[in-house]
Every structure is written in C-alpha cells, then in structure tokens.
N, C-alpha and C positions, 0 to 999 in steps of 0.2 A: 527692356531694351528693344528698340525698333530694329527689326531684321531688314537688311538691305542686300541687294544684288549688285555685285561689283562688275562693271562692264568696261571693256577696253575697245576704243575705236581704232581705225587703221593708222591714225597718226599718233597712237600710243597714249592718247588722252584717257584718263581713268575717270569714270563717273559711277557714283553709288546711287542706286534707285531704291526707294522703299518698296518692299514686297507688295504692299497693298496697292501700289501704283502700276502694277504689272498685270497684263491680261494676255491670254494666248489666243491667237487666231488659228483655230483648229484646221481650217481649210488650207492655209498656206504655211502652217507650222512656223509662224513668225511671232515673236514676242513684241507686243505693243505696250507703250507706256503713255501715261497722261502727263508725263513730265517733259518739258522742252528738251530736245536733243542737244548734244554738244554742237556748237556752230559748224564744226568741220564735217559732221556726218550724223545722219539719223541713226539711232541705235536699233538694229534689228538683227535677228538670228534666224537664219533659214537652214533647215536640215537639207541634206543632199541625197543624191543617189550614189550608190557605192558598188564596187565589184568585190565579191568575196574571194578570199585567198585560202590557200592550204593552212596558213597560220591561224585564220579564223576558225577553221575546222579543228585544228589541234587543240584550241583553247577549250572546246566543249567536251573533250575527253581527258581522262587521266593519262599520264605519259605511257604507262604500261599498256593501257587499253588501246591507245592510238598505235603503239608499236605492234600490238597483236593484229590490228586491222591491216596495217601495211604489209606486215610479214606474211599473213595469210593470203593476201591478194597477190603478192609476188610469187609465193609458192604455187599459186594457181595460174601463173603466167600473165597476170594483169598488172601492167606497169602504170596505168593512168586511172586507177580506180577513183582516187579522191578528186582529181581534176575533172574527170568526166561526170562524177556525181554532182559536183558544184555546178557545172554547166547545165546539167539536166534540171536541177532544182531552180536555177536562175531562170531558165526558159519557162519552167512551169509557173513560177511566181509572176513573171512578166505576162503570161497568158491570163492569169487572174486579174491583174491590173488592167490589161487592155479590154477585158470583158465589160468594164464599166465605161460607158460612153462619156463620162465626165473626166476621165483620166487621159493623160498623154504620156507615152513612154519616153524615157530618156534614151539617148544614143548609147550604143555599146552593150556589152553584157553586164548590165547594171540593174540593181533593184532599189526601191525606196529604202532609205536608212531605217525608217520605222517598221519595215518588214524584215529586218536582218535576223532577229531572233526566230521568227517563224520559218524563215528559209533554212536556218541552221538546224531547226528541229526536223525539217524534211530531210536534210542531208544526213543527219545522225541516224534517223530511222532507216533510210535507204542503205547506208553502209552496214549497219548491224544486221539488218534483215537479209541483205544479199549474201553476207558471209556466215549466216546462220549462227550469229552470236546472240547471247541473251539480251533481251530488251526488258527493262524493268517496267513495272506498272506506271511508275511516275513518268518515265520517258514516253510510254505509250499515250498517256494522258496529255502530255505536252504536244505530242504529234497530233492528236485529235483536236486539241484546242487551236493549234496553228491552222489546221485545215478549216475549222469553223471561221477563224479570222479571215482567211483568204477567200472563203465563200462570201463573207460580208464585204470584202473589197470588190469582188466581182459584181455584187448587186448594189454597189454604190452606197453601202451603209457604213463604210469605214474609209476615211479620207487618207490618201497616201501623200508623201512629200512631193512638192512641186519639182519637176525635173530641172536640172541645171542646163542641159543642152537638149531640148525637146526634139524628138524625131518629127518629121513632117508627115502628115497623113496617117497618124496612128490613132487618132481619136475618131471613133466611128460608132454610130448607133447600131444596136442589135448584135454586138460582138458576142461570141461565145467562148467559153473556156475550153481549150484543148489540153487534155492531160497528156504529158509526155511520158510514154511508157518506159519503165526502167528496163535494164538489160536482164537477161536470164539470171536467176540466182545460181550461186555456185553449189548450193545444197538444197535439200527439199524439206527441211524441217519447217512446219507451218508456224509463222510468227504473227500472222494477221487474222487468225481464226477469231471470229467474234469481235473484230476491231471496231466495226461500225454498228 
C-alpha cells in the first residue's frame, strides 16, 4: 500500500500526497512536493519560533520531581526560579543563534522551534544543579549533546527555523556567543565535575 501524507490548506481542502513525492528544504524547514498544489494555495509547512512556558518545563519532569523543585526554591525564598531560568536559557540559545552570521533572530523572547528540546535540556540541568538535586548520567549526556548542537548552530553547521517576525539588524558577521551566567547555586554540592 502506498503511504500518503494528508494535508489541509487554509480553505479546509484536503489533499493526500504520496510520501515519495515529498522532500524537505532543510534551510527553510519547508516541505516541498513535486505534485501540483491545490488551486487555492501552495502546500507548505514552516516551523516557527516559540516562547517556552512553565508548562513546557513541567512536562520534562515527573510531577513529584517538579513539585520538589518548586518547593525547595520557595523554601529558599526564590519565587521566580522557573521563569528566570527559562529567560536565562532563552537568552543563551539566542546568543548561539546570533553567533552565526547566516541567522536572523526573531522578535521577542523566542527560540527556534527546532531548538526547543535543547533549550529544555539546559533548563532542566540548571534547575537541578542550582538546587543540588541529583542529575542522572542520562540527563547529563542530554545536556552535553545539547551544548554540542548549540555549538554547531553558532558555527553555522546546523540550520535553525526561519523567524516569523525577524528582528532588524540582528544578522552580523563575526558575532560571538556570550554565555549568560546562572545565578549563584543554593548549595555547594558539585554536579559539574568532569562534565566536559
């Protein structure tokens, strides 16, 4: 049986396209077909830039684990731990993106959607490390892998999603990555020994 991709255009017209007729433009993250589009609209799918929320962060932790994080932060007098960590990671990722002179930043506190998982890895590590909670080897490896991916972004070896609302004057040659320092840890147990 021939596999097909079902697509719906803005006027709700449904079209089925054979899988073999589909290719991906990696630079623009747009699906291209060699099949004529519906008369009302060319079929294309463009990924976007997104803003991470606390719900996104909750999703990467078990309920009890996330509750332990927020409770420990509140007990230490920190009411904005998650939101500030999201902002820190977002700025850090945007710095990696801007370091490649082929990229243009989107407006607002947004990141490319294809860097969402990498950004969440940074956030998870930062939260656990700052609160002196255990970090499994699997999570450490995910953090390392995400840093390597971001380094590829900075050196133009990994293409990011095209911005929906590009900032003006953000594409520049010779940019460098500025690492945003995290706040002081609440405890002193070393979690990063031998990390790199």
